C-alpha positions as CSV (number, residue, x, y, z in Angstrom):
1,M,-13.7,-5.6,-138.5
2,T,-15.0,-7.6,-141.4
3,K,-17.9,-10.3,-141.2
4,K,-15.1,-12.7,-142.6
5,R,-12.9,-12.2,-140.0
6,L,-15.1,-12.0,-137.4
7,C,-16.6,-15.6,-138.4
8,F,-12.8,-16.6,-138.5
9,N,-12.0,-15.5,-135.0
10,V,-15.3,-17.1,-133.6
11,T,-14.3,-20.6,-134.8
12,C,-10.7,-20.1,-133.8
13,F,-12.0,-19.6,-130.5
14,A,-14.9,-22.2,-130.5
15,V,-12.2,-24.8,-131.7
16,L,-9.5,-24.0,-129.1
17,Y,-12.5,-23.8,-126.4
18,R,-13.4,-27.4,-127.7
19,S,-9.8,-28.5,-127.3
20,V,-9.5,-27.1,-123.8
21,V,-12.6,-28.8,-122.5
22,C,-11.6,-32.2,-124.4
23,I,-8.0,-32.2,-122.5
24,T,-9.7,-31.2,-119.3
25,A,-12.0,-34.1,-119.4
26,L,-9.2,-36.4,-120.3
27,A,-7.4,-35.1,-117.0
28,V,-10.5,-36.1,-115.0
29,L,-10.7,-39.1,-116.4
30,V,-7.0,-40.2,-116.2
31,S,-7.1,-38.9,-112.5
32,A,-10.1,-40.4,-111.4
33,A,-8.6,-43.8,-113.1
34,N,-5.2,-43.7,-110.9
35,V,-8.0,-42.8,-108.1
36,G,-9.9,-45.9,-108.5
37,Q,-7.0,-48.2,-109.0
38,A,-6.0,-49.8,-105.8
39,E,-2.5,-49.3,-104.4
40,P,-0.2,-52.6,-104.2
41,V,-1.1,-54.8,-100.9
42,S,2.0,-54.5,-98.1
43,F,2.9,-57.7,-96.6
44,R,4.2,-55.6,-93.5
45,K,1.4,-52.9,-93.8
46,D,-1.3,-54.7,-94.6
47,I,-1.3,-58.6,-94.0
48,V,0.7,-58.8,-90.5
49,P,-1.7,-57.1,-88.2
50,I,-4.4,-59.6,-89.6
51,L,-2.2,-62.5,-89.1
52,M,-1.6,-61.2,-85.7
53,D,-5.0,-60.4,-84.2
54,N,-6.4,-63.5,-85.8
55,C,-4.2,-66.4,-86.4
56,L,-1.4,-66.2,-84.4
57,A,-2.8,-67.5,-80.9
58,C,-3.6,-70.8,-82.5
59,H,-0.6,-71.2,-85.1
60,G,2.3,-69.4,-83.2
61,P,5.3,-70.4,-81.4
62,K,3.2,-71.2,-78.2
63,K,0.6,-73.2,-80.2
64,A,0.8,-74.7,-83.4
65,E,-2.6,-76.3,-84.1
66,G,-2.1,-78.5,-87.3
67,D,1.1,-78.1,-87.1
68,Y,0.8,-74.9,-89.0
69,R,2.8,-71.5,-88.2
70,V,2.3,-68.0,-88.7
71,D,4.6,-65.9,-87.5
72,S,7.3,-65.2,-89.8
73,F,6.6,-65.0,-93.4
74,E,8.3,-68.3,-94.4
75,R,6.5,-70.0,-91.8
76,T,2.9,-69.1,-93.4
77,A,3.7,-69.9,-96.8
78,T,4.7,-73.4,-95.5
79,A,2.1,-76.0,-95.0
80,G,1.0,-77.5,-91.9
81,E,0.2,-81.7,-91.2
82,S,-2.2,-81.2,-94.0
83,E,0.2,-80.6,-96.9
84,L,-1.7,-78.2,-99.2
85,D,-0.4,-75.8,-100.7
86,T,-0.8,-72.5,-98.0
87,L,-0.1,-69.9,-100.6
88,T,0.2,-70.0,-104.4
89,A,1.0,-66.6,-105.9
90,G,-2.0,-65.2,-107.8
91,N,-3.8,-68.4,-107.2
92,L,-7.0,-68.2,-104.8
93,E,-8.2,-71.8,-105.2
94,D,-4.8,-73.6,-104.8
95,S,-4.1,-71.2,-101.6
96,E,-5.1,-73.2,-98.8
97,L,-5.1,-70.3,-96.3
98,Y,-7.5,-68.1,-98.0
99,R,-9.9,-71.2,-99.0
100,R,-10.4,-71.9,-95.3
101,I,-10.9,-68.5,-94.1
102,V,-13.7,-67.5,-96.7
103,S,-15.0,-71.5,-96.2
104,D,-18.8,-71.9,-95.2
105,D,-18.3,-74.8,-93.1
106,P,-17.9,-74.3,-89.5
107,D,-15.5,-77.0,-89.0
108,E,-13.2,-75.7,-91.6
109,R,-13.7,-72.3,-91.5
110,M,-10.7,-70.0,-89.4
111,P,-10.3,-68.8,-87.4
112,L,-11.8,-72.2,-85.9
113,E,-13.3,-70.7,-82.6
114,G,-13.4,-67.0,-83.0
115,D,-15.4,-64.4,-85.1
116,P,-15.0,-64.2,-89.1
117,L,-12.2,-62.0,-90.5
118,K,-14.0,-58.9,-91.3
119,K,-14.8,-58.0,-95.3
120,E,-12.1,-55.7,-95.5
121,E,-9.6,-57.8,-94.1
122,V,-11.1,-60.6,-96.4
123,Q,-10.6,-58.1,-99.2
124,L,-6.7,-57.6,-98.4
125,L,-5.6,-61.0,-98.6
126,K,-7.4,-61.7,-101.5
127,Q,-6.1,-58.8,-103.6
128,W,-2.2,-59.7,-101.8
129,I,-2.6,-63.2,-102.9
130,E,-3.6,-62.3,-106.5
131,E,-1.1,-59.9,-106.6
132,G,1.7,-62.4,-106.2
133,A,1.7,-63.2,-102.3
134,K,4.8,-60.8,-102.3
135,Y,7.2,-60.3,-99.3
136,D,8.4,-56.5,-99.0
137,G,10.5,-57.3,-95.9
138,E,14.3,-57.9,-96.0
139,D,14.2,-61.4,-94.5
140,P,11.3,-64.2,-94.8
141,K,12.4,-65.7,-91.9
142,A,11.7,-62.8,-89.5
143,D,9.6,-62.7,-87.0
144,L,5.9,-61.1,-87.5
145,Y,6.3,-58.5,-84.9
146,S,10.1,-57.5,-85.9
147,I,8.8,-56.5,-89.4
148,M,5.6,-55.0,-88.3
149,L,5.3,-51.5,-88.7
150,P,3.7,-49.5,-85.6
151,P,-0.1,-49.7,-85.0
152,A,-2.3,-47.5,-84.6
153,Y,-4.5,-48.3,-81.5
154,P,-8.2,-47.5,-81.1
155,A,-9.7,-44.6,-78.9
156,A,-10.0,-44.9,-75.9
157,P,-13.8,-45.0,-74.1
158,E,-15.0,-41.0,-73.5
159,T,-16.3,-42.3,-70.3
160,Y,-15.4,-45.8,-68.8
161,P,-18.0,-48.3,-68.0
162,N,-16.0,-50.3,-65.6
163,S,-13.2,-49.4,-63.7
164,M,-10.1,-51.7,-64.6
165,P,-7.0,-53.0,-62.7
166,T,-4.1,-50.2,-62.1
167,S,-1.2,-52.3,-63.2
168,A,1.5,-49.5,-64.2
169,M,1.9,-45.9,-62.3
170,T,4.8,-43.5,-62.0
171,F,5.2,-39.8,-61.0
172,T,6.9,-36.9,-63.4
173,P,10.3,-36.1,-62.8
174,D,8.7,-32.8,-60.8
175,G,6.2,-34.9,-58.5
176,A,3.3,-32.9,-59.8
177,N,1.6,-35.5,-62.0
178,L,1.0,-39.2,-61.4
179,I,0.3,-41.2,-64.9
180,V,-1.6,-44.2,-65.1
181,G,-2.0,-47.3,-67.4
182,G,-5.7,-47.3,-68.9
183,Y,-7.5,-49.0,-71.6
184,H,-5.5,-48.2,-74.7
185,E,-4.3,-44.4,-73.2
186,L,-2.4,-43.6,-70.0
187,T,-4.2,-41.0,-67.8
188,V,-2.5,-38.3,-65.7
189,W,-3.7,-37.2,-62.4
190,N,-3.0,-34.7,-60.0
191,P,-1.4,-36.0,-57.0
192,T,-2.7,-33.3,-54.2
193,D,-6.6,-33.9,-55.0
194,G,-7.0,-36.8,-57.3
195,S,-8.3,-34.7,-60.3
196,L,-7.8,-35.6,-64.0
197,I,-5.2,-33.4,-65.8
198,R,-4.9,-34.9,-69.5
199,R,-5.0,-38.3,-71.4
200,I,-2.3,-39.4,-73.5
201,S,-3.9,-41.9,-76.8
202,D,-2.2,-44.4,-78.6
203,V,-0.9,-46.8,-76.4
204,G,-1.5,-50.8,-76.4
205,Q,-4.6,-52.5,-74.8
206,R,-3.2,-52.9,-71.0
207,T,-0.1,-50.8,-69.6
208,Y,1.7,-53.3,-67.7
209,A,4.9,-51.3,-67.0
210,L,6.0,-47.4,-66.9
211,A,9.4,-46.2,-66.7
212,V,10.7,-42.2,-67.0
213,S,14.1,-41.9,-68.2
214,P,17.1,-40.6,-66.4
215,D,17.0,-37.2,-68.2
216,G,13.3,-37.0,-67.6
217,K,12.2,-36.4,-71.1
218,M,11.4,-39.7,-72.4
219,L,8.4,-42.3,-71.0
220,A,8.5,-45.7,-71.9
221,V,5.3,-47.6,-72.0
222,G,5.1,-51.5,-72.0
223,S,1.8,-52.5,-73.1
224,G,-0.4,-55.2,-75.1
225,A,-2.9,-57.5,-75.8
226,P,-2.8,-61.1,-74.4
227,G,-1.7,-63.8,-76.6
228,R,-1.7,-61.2,-79.6
229,L,0.3,-58.1,-79.3
230,G,3.2,-56.6,-76.8
231,E,5.0,-53.4,-77.6
232,A,7.4,-51.3,-75.8
233,R,6.7,-47.5,-76.7
234,I,9.1,-44.5,-76.3
235,L,6.7,-40.9,-75.9
236,S,7.9,-37.6,-75.4
237,L,7.0,-37.3,-71.7
238,E,6.5,-33.4,-72.4
239,S,3.9,-33.8,-75.1
240,G,3.0,-37.4,-75.2
241,E,4.0,-38.0,-78.7
242,L,5.2,-41.2,-80.4
243,Q,8.8,-41.0,-80.5
244,R,10.0,-44.5,-80.9
245,S,8.2,-48.0,-81.3
246,L,10.6,-50.8,-79.8
247,G,10.1,-54.7,-79.0
248,M,7.0,-55.5,-81.0
249,T,6.1,-59.1,-79.7
250,F,3.3,-61.7,-80.1
251,D,2.7,-61.4,-76.4
252,V,2.1,-58.6,-74.0
253,V,5.4,-56.3,-72.3
254,M,5.5,-57.2,-69.1
255,D,8.3,-54.5,-67.6
256,L,10.7,-52.2,-69.1
257,A,13.4,-50.6,-67.5
258,F,16.2,-47.7,-68.6
259,S,19.8,-48.2,-68.2
260,P,21.4,-45.9,-65.4
261,D,22.9,-43.6,-68.7
262,G,19.5,-43.7,-70.7
263,K,20.9,-45.3,-73.5
264,R,19.3,-48.3,-73.4
265,L,16.1,-50.1,-72.7
266,A,15.4,-53.9,-71.2
267,V,12.2,-55.1,-72.3
268,G,10.7,-58.2,-70.8
269,A,7.7,-59.7,-72.1
270,A,5.4,-62.3,-71.8
271,D,6.8,-64.2,-75.1
272,N,9.5,-65.7,-72.8
273,T,12.5,-62.7,-73.9
274,L,14.4,-60.4,-72.4
275,R,15.8,-58.0,-75.0
276,V,17.9,-55.2,-74.6
277,F,17.8,-52.1,-77.4
278,D,19.5,-48.8,-78.2
279,L,17.6,-45.7,-77.9
280,E,19.5,-43.7,-80.1
281,T,19.1,-46.3,-83.0
282,G,16.2,-48.5,-82.1
283,D,18.3,-51.1,-83.2
284,E,17.8,-54.7,-80.8
285,Q,21.1,-55.3,-79.2
286,L,20.4,-58.3,-77.4
287,K,17.8,-60.9,-77.3
288,I,18.1,-63.3,-74.3
289,T,15.8,-66.5,-74.7
290,S,17.3,-68.3,-71.1
291,H,13.9,-68.1,-69.3
292,S,11.2,-70.7,-70.1
293,N,8.1,-69.1,-69.4
294,W,7.4,-64.8,-69.1
295,V,9.8,-62.5,-68.2
296,T,7.8,-60.6,-65.7
297,A,10.0,-58.1,-64.6
298,V,13.9,-56.5,-65.3
299,G,16.5,-54.4,-63.5
300,W,19.7,-52.7,-64.0
301,S,22.9,-53.0,-61.9
302,K,23.5,-49.5,-60.5
303,D,26.7,-49.6,-63.0
304,G,24.9,-50.4,-65.8
305,K,27.0,-53.9,-66.7
306,R,24.3,-56.3,-65.6
307,I,20.5,-56.9,-65.9
308,A,18.6,-58.9,-63.6
309,S,15.3,-60.8,-64.7
310,A,12.5,-62.4,-62.9
311,S,10.2,-64.7,-64.7
312,R,7.2,-67.0,-64.3
313,D,8.9,-70.3,-64.7
314,K,10.3,-69.8,-60.7
315,T,13.6,-68.1,-61.2
316,A,15.2,-65.2,-61.4
317,K,18.6,-64.1,-63.4
318,V,21.6,-62.1,-63.8
319,F,23.0,-61.6,-67.3
320,N,25.7,-59.5,-68.6
321,A,24.3,-56.7,-69.8
322,E,27.1,-56.6,-72.9
323,N,26.8,-59.8,-74.3
324,G,23.8,-61.1,-72.6
325,E,25.7,-64.2,-71.1
326,L,24.0,-65.9,-68.0
327,V,25.7,-64.8,-64.9
328,I,23.8,-66.6,-62.4
329,T,20.3,-68.2,-61.8
330,Y,18.6,-68.0,-58.4
331,A,15.7,-70.9,-57.8
332,G,15.1,-70.3,-54.4
333,H,11.5,-69.4,-55.4
334,S,8.8,-72.1,-55.5
335,K,6.5,-70.2,-57.3
336,P,6.3,-67.5,-60.2
337,V,8.7,-64.4,-59.7
338,R,7.3,-61.3,-60.1
339,G,9.9,-58.5,-59.0
340,V,13.8,-58.0,-59.1
341,M,16.0,-55.2,-58.4
342,F,19.6,-55.0,-57.7
343,H,20.7,-54.6,-53.9
344,P,22.5,-50.9,-53.6
345,D,26.0,-52.7,-53.4
346,D,25.2,-54.4,-56.9
347,K,26.5,-57.9,-55.3
348,Q,22.9,-58.8,-54.2
349,V,19.6,-59.1,-55.7
350,F,16.1,-58.7,-54.1
351,S,13.2,-60.8,-55.6
352,S,9.8,-61.0,-55.0
353,G,6.9,-63.8,-56.1
354,A,4.1,-65.7,-55.4
355,D,5.3,-67.7,-52.8
356,N,4.7,-64.5,-50.9
357,K,8.3,-63.6,-49.8
358,I,10.9,-61.1,-50.7
359,H,14.2,-63.1,-51.0
360,R,17.4,-61.3,-51.0
361,W,20.5,-63.4,-52.3
362,N,24.3,-63.2,-53.7
363,V,25.0,-63.1,-57.1
364,S,28.5,-64.6,-56.8
365,D,26.4,-67.9,-55.6
366,A,23.0,-67.6,-55.7
367,K,22.6,-68.4,-51.7
368,K,20.0,-66.4,-50.3
369,T,20.8,-64.1,-47.2
370,A,17.6,-62.7,-46.3
371,E,13.9,-63.0,-46.4
372,V,10.8,-61.1,-46.0
373,G,7.1,-62.6,-45.6
374,F,3.9,-61.0,-46.8
375,G,0.5,-62.5,-46.4
376,G,0.2,-62.9,-50.2
377,P,2.2,-63.1,-53.3
378,V,4.2,-59.9,-53.9
379,Y,4.3,-58.0,-57.2
380,K,7.1,-55.8,-58.6
381,L,9.8,-54.2,-56.4
382,M,9.8,-50.4,-57.3
383,N,13.4,-49.6,-56.8
384,Y,14.4,-45.3,-55.3
385,G,18.1,-46.2,-54.5
386,D,17.7,-45.7,-51.0
387,V,14.3,-47.1,-50.4
388,F,12.3,-49.4,-52.6
389,I,8.2,-50.0,-52.7
390,A,6.4,-53.5,-52.9
391,T,2.7,-54.5,-53.0
392,S,0.9,-57.7,-52.3
393,T,-2.5,-59.4,-52.6
394,D,-2.5,-59.0,-49.0
395,K,-4.0,-55.3,-49.8
396,S,-0.3,-54.1,-48.2
397,V,1.8,-51.3,-49.6
398,R,5.4,-51.4,-48.1
399,Q,8.2,-49.3,-48.1
400,F,11.7,-50.5,-47.3
401,E,15.5,-49.4,-46.5
402,S,17.3,-51.0,-49.6
403,Q,20.3,-51.4,-47.6
404,S,18.8,-53.5,-44.9
405,H,15.4,-54.2,-46.0
406,K,14.0,-52.9,-43.0
407,L,10.9,-51.9,-43.1
408,I,10.1,-48.4,-43.1
409,R,6.3,-47.8,-43.2
410,Q,3.4,-49.5,-44.1
411,Y,0.6,-47.9,-46.1
412,N,-3.3,-48.8,-45.4
413,G,-6.2,-48.0,-47.3
414,Q,-6.6,-50.4,-50.5
415,Q,-9.4,-53.0,-50.2
416,D,-8.1,-55.0,-52.9
417,W,-4.7,-56.7,-54.8
418,V,-2.2,-54.0,-54.8
419,L,-0.7,-54.3,-58.5
420,S,1.3,-51.1,-58.9
421,S,3.2,-48.6,-56.8
422,A,5.3,-45.1,-57.1
423,F,7.4,-43.2,-54.5
424,H,8.8,-39.6,-55.8
425,P,11.6,-38.7,-53.4
426,G,11.2,-34.5,-53.5
427,T,7.6,-34.3,-52.3
428,K,7.5,-37.6,-49.9
429,R,4.6,-39.2,-52.1
430,V,3.5,-43.1,-52.3
431,A,1.0,-44.2,-54.4
432,A,-0.2,-47.6,-55.3
433,G,-2.9,-48.8,-57.6
434,A,-5.2,-51.9,-57.1
435,F,-7.0,-54.3,-59.0
436,D,-10.4,-52.8,-58.3
437,G,-9.0,-49.4,-60.0
438,R,-8.5,-47.5,-57.1
439,V,-5.4,-44.9,-56.4
440,I,-4.5,-43.9,-53.2
441,I,-1.6,-41.5,-52.6
442,W,-0.1,-41.2,-49.0
443,N,2.4,-38.8,-47.3
444,A,5.6,-40.7,-46.6
445,E,6.5,-39.1,-44.0
446,D,3.7,-39.9,-41.6
447,G,1.6,-42.3,-44.0
448,K,-1.5,-40.3,-43.8
449,E,-3.8,-40.2,-47.0
450,I,-3.4,-37.5,-49.4
451,A,-6.0,-38.1,-52.2
452,S,-8.4,-41.4,-53.6
453,F,-9.5,-42.0,-56.8
454,I,-10.6,-44.6,-59.4
455,A,-8.2,-44.1,-62.5
456,A,-11.2,-44.6,-64.9
457,P,-12.4,-41.5,-66.3
458,G,-16.1,-40.7,-66.1
459,Y,-16.7,-43.6,-64.0
460,S,-19.1,-43.5,-61.3
461,P,-19.3,-46.4,-58.5
462,K,-22.7,-48.0,-58.2
């Protein structure tokens, strides 16, 4: 090879190398620019959780301070009694919502009596307004909870510093496990010795209701944080993985129940509503607003044609399960009603409440046919066909024959209000959880205690 040709080849290589380097450098710069470029803020994904967590308690349907509400996009963008523009697209200075959030004046800053918003939350609101305060849902009048994406909940504590009330529990279909509500988790226990088997994460702050589907494959979890957020989640019973989020509300889900055919879920919540969902599609089929206070308990008739509800408004009601029409109202309780279930004949209903009684009454005319007295308020009635379980603040756990409401057995041992219960007919075991966190399991055949434990992983009573 001649010296001239060698120089030419070296020069070409050098030019080619510099070109490759420049192109590579340009690609890196473009990539870095794309990475650094912030994605548009989503109202549904980013802003709704901020409003739900920080603003809804004082500016929602139950309480609207300053005549201002944030429970829908339309209401968030509508001025309150100040008549100042709440949101002005692209203009922070003319957006009263933003001004009040970043104000240094303690009499103006929002939340008024709460902690200031986190820096990242303020930045999201700032960016959203600067980008035009856009709405990315379908109906701007829709309630926030109906458009909110399923939340990712905080991790449960590895070790509980204190016990907590056991407000929900259920046996698995084979009776081998007892599932108990915890703090942002469900804990699964061995009912024979009280040992912890596993923990299921990513559920609401407190669990108020648990139900297993008729086919034994789904676990419905009713949970929430009082005055802030409620949700019904459908989990795989086997894996604990989330299958569907249903019934988002601005207050906790108090109770839920699968229809007898397993195709629908009734959800009662502290937002005063009873709603029914199609489990295959997740669609809300019915929204019933007949109660004027919390819906504390729900139950289906055996034929699936009717739904019964209990409420803190001191009534129990029966509705047509197809169209939501009110069938009858029972007003025989003098205090809030906590539990409800149909009699095996579907012609009568049992309801329990803070008047320290279980009432039995006719669906046809709402006339009381019988009652059973307790030494304190009676909580949910857990229906197992031929028998049902009732618990009370009088520390009792009682098992009744459903047809005649004859007492079968009373289970003793709890030292605090008994809030929840479960029964497994196959293994003949009864479980109950108390306000102090203690769970006791008994043999239903002789009433003897099988196991006792505090349902708080790692907690050791002093």
